[in-house]
C-alpha positions as CSV (number, residue, x, y, z in Angstrom):
1,M,-6.3,-22.8,13.5
2,R,-2.6,-23.3,13.0
3,A,-1.9,-19.7,11.9
4,A,-3.5,-18.3,15.1
5,G,-1.5,-20.7,17.3
6,L,1.8,-19.7,15.6
7,N,0.9,-16.0,15.9
8,A,0.3,-16.5,19.6
9,D,3.8,-17.9,20.1
10,A,6.3,-15.0,20.6
11,H,9.1,-17.4,19.9
12,S,7.9,-18.8,16.6
13,A,9.5,-17.9,13.3
14,R,11.9,-15.2,14.6
15,L,13.7,-13.1,12.0
16,D,17.3,-14.1,11.2
17,R,18.8,-10.7,11.7
18,A,22.3,-11.8,10.6
19,A,20.9,-12.9,7.3
20,L,19.0,-9.6,6.9
21,D,22.1,-7.6,7.8
22,A,24.1,-9.5,5.2
23,A,21.5,-8.7,2.6
24,I,21.6,-5.0,3.6
25,R,25.4,-4.8,3.4
26,K,25.2,-6.4,-0.1
27,Q,23.2,-3.4,-1.3
28,G,26.2,-1.1,-0.7
29,A,27.2,1.7,1.7
30,A,24.6,4.2,0.7
31,F,21.7,1.9,1.2
32,Q,23.2,0.5,4.5
33,Q,23.5,4.0,5.9
34,A,20.0,5.0,4.8
35,V,18.3,1.9,6.2
36,T,20.1,2.1,9.6
37,Q,19.8,5.7,10.6
38,G,16.4,6.2,12.3
39,H,15.1,2.9,11.0
40,E,15.5,0.7,14.0
41,H,12.0,-0.6,13.7
42,L,11.7,-1.0,9.9
43,F,11.7,-4.8,10.0
44,A,9.7,-6.8,12.5
45,D,11.3,-9.4,14.7
46,A,9.0,-12.3,13.6
47,A,7.0,-13.5,10.6
48,L,3.3,-13.4,10.5
49,F,1.1,-16.4,9.7
50,V,-2.1,-16.4,7.7
51,S,-4.3,-19.4,6.9
52,A,-5.0,-20.6,3.4
53,V,-8.7,-19.6,3.9
54,Q,-7.7,-16.1,4.8
55,L,-5.5,-15.8,1.8
56,Q,-8.3,-17.0,-0.4
57,Q,-10.7,-14.4,1.1
58,M,-8.2,-11.7,0.3
59,Q,-7.8,-12.9,-3.2
60,E,-11.6,-13.0,-3.7
61,V,-12.1,-9.4,-2.5
62,I,-9.3,-8.2,-4.8
63,A,-10.8,-10.0,-7.7
64,A,-14.2,-8.6,-6.9
65,V,-12.9,-5.0,-6.8
66,E,-11.2,-5.5,-10.1
67,R,-14.5,-6.6,-11.7
68,V,-16.3,-3.5,-10.4
69,V,-13.7,-0.9,-11.4
70,K,-13.8,-2.3,-15.0
71,L,-17.6,-1.7,-15.2
72,P,-18.8,1.0,-17.7
73,G,-19.3,4.3,-16.0
74,W,-17.1,3.6,-13.0
75,N,-14.5,6.2,-14.1
76,D,-15.0,6.6,-17.8
77,D,-14.5,10.3,-17.6
78,I,-10.8,9.8,-16.4
79,P,-8.2,8.6,-19.0
80,H,-6.1,5.6,-17.8
81,V,-3.9,4.1,-20.4
82,C,-1.5,2.6,-17.9
83,L,-2.6,0.2,-15.1
84,G,-0.7,1.8,-12.2
85,V,2.1,0.2,-10.2
86,F,2.1,-1.0,-6.6
87,Y,-1.5,-1.0,-5.6
88,G,-1.7,-1.9,-2.0
89,S,-4.8,-3.7,-0.7
90,D,-4.6,-3.5,3.1
91,F,-6.5,-6.0,5.2
92,H,-7.3,-6.5,8.9
93,L,-7.6,-10.2,9.7
94,N,-9.5,-11.4,12.7
95,A,-11.9,-14.2,13.8
96,Q,-14.6,-12.9,11.5
97,G,-12.4,-13.1,8.4
98,A,-10.3,-10.9,6.2
99,H,-11.4,-7.2,5.9
100,L,-10.2,-4.8,3.2
101,I,-9.6,-1.5,5.0
102,E,-8.4,0.5,2.1
103,I,-6.6,0.5,-1.3
104,N,-3.5,2.5,-1.9
105,T,-2.2,3.5,-5.3
106,N,1.3,4.4,-4.3
107,A,1.8,1.7,-1.7
108,G,5.3,1.8,-0.1
109,G,7.4,-1.1,1.0
110,G,7.4,-3.4,-2.0
111,F,11.1,-3.2,-2.7
112,L,12.0,-3.5,1.0
113,N,9.7,-6.5,1.6
114,A,11.2,-8.2,-1.5
115,L,14.7,-7.7,0.1
116,L,13.4,-9.0,3.4
117,L,11.9,-12.0,1.7
118,E,15.1,-12.8,-0.2
119,S,17.2,-12.6,2.9
120,Q,15.1,-15.2,4.7
121,R,14.7,-17.8,1.9
122,E,17.1,-20.2,3.6
123,I,15.6,-19.9,7.0
124,D,13.5,-22.8,8.2
125,M,10.1,-21.7,9.3
126,P,6.5,-23.1,8.9
127,G,4.4,-22.4,5.8
128,K,5.5,-20.7,2.6
129,A,5.9,-17.1,1.4
130,V,3.1,-15.5,-0.5
131,A,4.9,-14.0,-3.5
132,V,5.9,-14.6,-7.1
133,E,9.1,-16.5,-7.6
134,D,11.2,-13.4,-8.3
135,P,9.5,-10.2,-7.0
136,G,12.4,-7.9,-8.2
137,Q,12.0,-9.1,-11.7
138,A,8.2,-8.9,-11.5
139,F,8.6,-5.3,-10.3
140,L,10.8,-4.4,-13.3
141,D,8.5,-6.2,-15.7
142,M,5.6,-4.2,-14.2
143,F,7.3,-0.9,-15.0
144,M,8.3,-2.1,-18.5
145,H,4.6,-3.1,-19.1
146,E,3.4,0.3,-18.0
147,W,5.8,1.9,-20.6
148,R,4.7,-0.4,-23.4
149,L,1.0,0.3,-22.7
150,A,1.7,4.0,-23.2
151,R,4.5,4.1,-25.7
152,G,4.5,0.7,-27.5
153,A,7.9,-0.3,-28.8
154,A,9.7,3.0,-28.2
155,P,12.8,2.6,-26.0
156,L,12.6,3.4,-22.3
157,Q,15.7,5.2,-21.3
158,T,15.2,7.5,-18.3
159,I,13.1,7.1,-15.1
160,A,12.6,9.6,-12.3
161,I,11.6,8.4,-8.9
162,V,9.7,11.4,-7.5
163,D,8.8,12.4,-4.0
164,E,8.9,15.6,-1.9
165,R,12.4,15.9,-0.3
166,P,13.0,12.3,-1.1
167,E,16.1,11.9,1.2
168,E,13.9,12.9,4.2
169,Q,11.2,10.3,3.5
170,Y,11.1,7.4,5.8
171,L,11.0,5.0,2.9
172,Y,13.9,6.6,1.1
173,P,15.9,3.4,1.4
174,E,13.5,1.7,-1.0
175,F,14.0,4.5,-3.6
176,L,17.6,3.4,-3.6
177,L,16.6,-0.2,-4.2
178,A,14.3,0.9,-7.1
179,K,17.1,3.0,-8.6
180,D,19.5,0.1,-8.4
181,L,17.0,-2.3,-10.0
182,F,16.4,0.1,-12.9
183,G,20.1,0.7,-13.3
184,R,20.9,-3.0,-13.5
185,A,18.4,-3.1,-16.3
186,G,20.3,-0.5,-18.3
187,L,18.0,2.4,-17.4
188,A,19.1,5.9,-16.2
189,A,17.3,6.4,-12.9
190,H,17.1,9.5,-10.7
191,I,15.6,10.2,-7.3
192,V,14.3,13.7,-7.3
193,D,12.0,16.3,-5.7
194,P,9.2,17.4,-8.1
195,S,10.6,20.9,-8.0
196,A,13.6,19.7,-10.1
197,L,11.3,18.8,-13.0
198,L,10.5,21.2,-15.9
199,S,7.7,20.8,-18.4
200,R,8.6,22.0,-21.9
201,D,6.7,21.8,-25.2
202,E,8.7,18.7,-26.1
203,G,8.5,16.9,-22.8
204,L,9.4,16.7,-19.1
205,Y,13.0,17.5,-18.3
206,L,15.4,17.0,-15.4
207,E,18.6,19.1,-15.7
208,G,18.4,19.1,-19.5
209,C,17.7,15.3,-19.7
210,K,14.3,14.2,-21.0
211,V,12.4,12.0,-18.6
212,D,10.5,9.1,-20.1
213,L,8.7,7.7,-17.1
214,V,8.0,9.0,-13.6
215,Y,7.6,6.5,-10.7
216,N,5.2,8.7,-8.6
217,R,5.5,8.5,-4.8
218,L,3.8,11.8,-4.1
219,T,0.9,12.0,-1.7
220,D,-0.8,14.9,-3.4
221,F,-2.8,12.4,-5.5
222,S,-4.2,15.1,-7.9
223,L,-0.8,16.8,-8.4
224,Q,-2.4,20.2,-7.7
225,Q,0.8,21.3,-5.8
226,Y,3.0,20.3,-8.7
227,P,2.0,22.2,-11.9
228,Q,5.0,21.2,-13.9
229,L,4.4,17.5,-13.4
230,R,0.7,17.8,-13.8
231,S,1.1,19.7,-17.0
232,A,3.4,17.0,-18.5
233,Y,0.9,14.3,-17.3
234,E,-2.1,16.0,-18.9
235,K,-0.3,16.6,-22.1
236,Q,0.9,13.0,-22.1
237,Q,4.5,14.2,-22.4
238,V,5.6,11.6,-19.8
239,V,4.4,8.2,-18.6
240,L,3.3,8.7,-15.0
241,T,2.6,5.7,-12.8
242,P,0.7,5.7,-10.5
243,A,-1.3,8.7,-11.8
244,P,-4.3,10.7,-10.6
245,A,-6.5,8.6,-12.7
246,H,-5.4,5.5,-10.8
247,Y,-6.1,7.1,-7.5
248,H,-9.6,8.2,-8.5
249,R,-10.3,4.8,-9.9
250,Y,-9.2,2.8,-6.9
251,A,-8.0,4.7,-3.8
252,D,-10.5,7.5,-3.3
253,K,-12.0,6.5,0.0
254,R,-15.5,7.4,-1.3
255,K,-15.2,4.4,-3.7
256,L,-15.5,2.1,-0.6
257,V,-18.9,3.6,0.0
258,L,-20.0,2.2,-3.4
259,L,-18.2,-1.0,-3.0
260,T,-20.2,-1.7,0.2
261,D,-23.6,-0.5,-1.1
262,D,-25.7,-3.5,-1.8
263,A,-28.3,-1.6,-3.8
264,W,-25.7,0.2,-5.9
265,L,-23.8,-3.0,-6.7
266,H,-27.0,-4.8,-7.9
267,A,-28.1,-1.7,-9.9
268,A,-24.6,-1.8,-11.6
269,N,-25.2,-5.5,-12.5
270,V,-22.3,-6.7,-10.5
271,P,-22.3,-10.6,-10.4
272,Q,-23.8,-11.9,-7.2
273,A,-20.6,-13.8,-6.2
274,S,-18.6,-10.5,-6.4
275,V,-21.3,-8.7,-4.4
276,D,-21.0,-11.3,-1.7
277,A,-17.2,-11.1,-1.6
278,L,-17.4,-7.3,-1.4
279,L,-20.0,-7.1,1.3
280,Q,-18.4,-9.8,3.4
281,G,-14.8,-8.6,2.8
282,I,-15.1,-4.8,3.1
283,P,-16.4,-3.2,6.3
284,H,-19.5,-1.1,5.5
285,T,-18.4,2.4,4.6
286,R,-20.5,5.6,4.6
287,N,-20.1,9.2,3.7
288,V,-20.1,11.4,6.9
289,R,-20.4,14.9,5.7
290,G,-24.0,16.2,5.8
291,E,-25.2,13.3,8.0
292,D,-26.9,13.7,11.4
293,A,-24.2,14.6,13.8
294,E,-26.1,13.4,16.9
295,H,-26.7,10.0,15.3
296,W,-22.9,9.7,14.5
297,W,-22.0,10.7,18.0
298,A,-24.3,8.1,19.6
299,D,-23.1,5.4,17.3
300,R,-19.4,6.5,17.0
301,K,-17.9,3.5,18.9
302,Q,-18.8,1.2,16.0
303,W,-17.0,3.2,13.4
304,F,-13.5,4.3,12.2
305,F,-13.5,7.8,10.7
306,K,-11.1,8.6,7.8
307,P,-10.6,11.9,5.9
308,V,-11.4,11.4,2.2
309,S,-8.1,13.0,1.1
310,G,-6.0,11.5,3.9
311,Y,-3.2,8.9,3.8
312,G,-1.0,7.0,6.1
313,G,-3.5,7.2,8.9
314,K,-3.3,11.0,9.2
315,G,-6.5,12.5,10.5
316,A,-8.0,9.1,11.1
317,Y,-9.8,8.3,14.4
318,R,-11.3,5.3,16.1
319,G,-14.8,6.5,17.1
320,E,-14.6,5.5,20.8
321,K,-11.5,7.6,21.2
322,L,-13.0,10.8,19.8
323,T,-13.3,13.9,21.9
324,R,-16.3,16.1,21.3
325,R,-14.0,18.8,19.8
326,V,-12.4,16.5,17.2
327,F,-15.8,15.0,16.5
328,E,-17.3,18.4,15.6
329,E,-14.3,19.1,13.3
330,I,-15.0,15.8,11.5
331,M,-18.6,16.8,11.0
332,Q,-17.5,19.9,9.3
333,A,-14.8,18.2,7.1
334,D,-14.9,15.6,4.3
335,Y,-14.8,12.2,5.9
336,V,-16.0,8.6,5.5
337,A,-16.8,6.3,8.3
338,Q,-16.0,2.6,8.1
339,R,-17.5,-0.1,10.3
340,L,-14.9,-1.1,12.8
341,A,-12.9,-4.2,11.9
342,L,-10.3,-4.8,14.6
343,P,-6.8,-5.9,13.5
344,G,-5.4,-9.3,14.5
345,E,-2.5,-9.7,17.0
346,R,0.9,-11.2,16.7
347,W,2.9,-11.9,19.8
348,V,6.5,-10.8,19.5
349,R,9.5,-10.8,21.9
350,A,11.8,-7.9,21.0
351,E,15.4,-8.2,22.0
352,G,15.8,-7.6,25.8
353,A,12.0,-7.2,26.3
354,E,9.1,-9.3,27.5
355,P,6.7,-10.8,24.9
356,Q,4.0,-8.5,23.9
357,A,1.0,-8.6,21.5
358,L,1.3,-6.3,18.5
359,K,-1.4,-5.4,16.1
360,Y,-0.9,-6.1,12.4
361,D,-2.3,-5.4,9.0
362,V,-1.6,-7.4,5.8
363,R,-0.7,-5.6,2.6
364,C,-1.1,-7.3,-0.8
365,Y,1.0,-5.7,-3.5
366,V,-1.2,-6.0,-6.6
367,Y,-0.6,-5.3,-10.3
368,D,-3.2,-5.9,-13.0
369,G,-5.3,-7.8,-10.4
370,Q,-2.6,-10.2,-9.5
371,I,-0.8,-10.4,-6.2
372,Q,2.9,-10.0,-6.5
373,L,3.8,-10.1,-2.8
374,V,2.1,-10.2,0.5
375,A,3.7,-8.6,3.6
376,A,2.5,-7.4,7.0
377,R,3.1,-4.4,9.3
378,L,3.3,-5.0,13.0
379,Y,2.7,-2.1,15.4
380,Q,1.2,-0.6,18.5
381,G,-1.1,2.4,18.6
382,Q,-4.0,3.4,16.3
383,T,-2.2,3.1,13.0
384,T,1.1,1.6,11.6
385,N,4.0,3.8,12.6
386,F,7.3,2.0,12.5
387,R,8.1,3.1,16.0
388,T,7.3,-0.1,17.9
389,P,10.1,-2.3,19.2
390,G,9.8,-5.7,17.6
391,G,7.4,-4.2,14.9
392,G,7.8,-3.1,11.3
393,F,7.5,-4.8,8.0
394,A,7.1,-8.6,8.5
395,L,7.3,-11.7,6.4
396,V,3.9,-13.3,5.7
397,R,3.7,-17.1,5.6
398,V,0.6,-19.1,4.6
399,V,-0.1,-22.3,6.5
400,E,-2.8,-24.9,6.0
């Protein structure tokens, strides 16, 4: 396979750092400062290659998931007027195919990967990018579509990009990119902590200014910690995207249990082609809580354990690395276990270092079932961490 051969070559498709640095400078001093301090491993040193077959497999799994979540009864008790921005379908690719590890509903990195892609457009490397023609415009159109779904022809004027202590977040630089994108479209955009928001009878306010739409980057997916924002959302005083309804519909890890349950899928009248795509493309996932602990311990090496409410790899463990103490804690907590699907490897030579094999996962940024951009994350360790020399966000190129 050509993709595998290119990924095994540490010297193939190296990033043009000068072109990337020029693109970063073009964004202005504030962005340049934010993206350089403590972000040495934000962008990987090389592109990642996937085959056309692997890309097709990922597309088929995403399409199958979309068919299932639209079934009557999947989440009919949860209102969802908007579709939800920046769904991230994360895959491990290996010799057995493409495996959907999880779905995120506030997936980070879209704006940064669009910048990375644009900076390398003139660089000669094999294959082609997996993205719409103009990701930035597609992102803007996505937010505008969310607004129209909820408010129709009413004018959108003010957007709040919301996260806890946003300037301390590792992906704060992309908040700046989002703010700039909205500003160039004539919208007033603010990057704020949720504590700055106030819910009143007539709407959600930021320092006396009414907020029309919230781009939600919080990781408390139910908003229980943020009563002002949750109140405004429940009263439909603000357009919130992504919202708790989107998380419960797509990203709650217990949904993976249903999506890999052959009997449930057939009982729900899921078309056989979609059942096949899901069972082949998502590692078998089971609920752990209440199961036989000794059975799980004996079989632990075949599974990856994830907390139901976790994110970003926090509290997740590969079974073979579990200590008995941590295992017992998992048995008392709310976890799912997913059949182990090992990530692929990309050989990379970081500056001044010997070539080394890095793990990778592939993230498809999806809106309304359509892929807007595909990127990768290269890393060492158990989960992606942006601490690996030569690693970070990477271009993805599809080759025949």
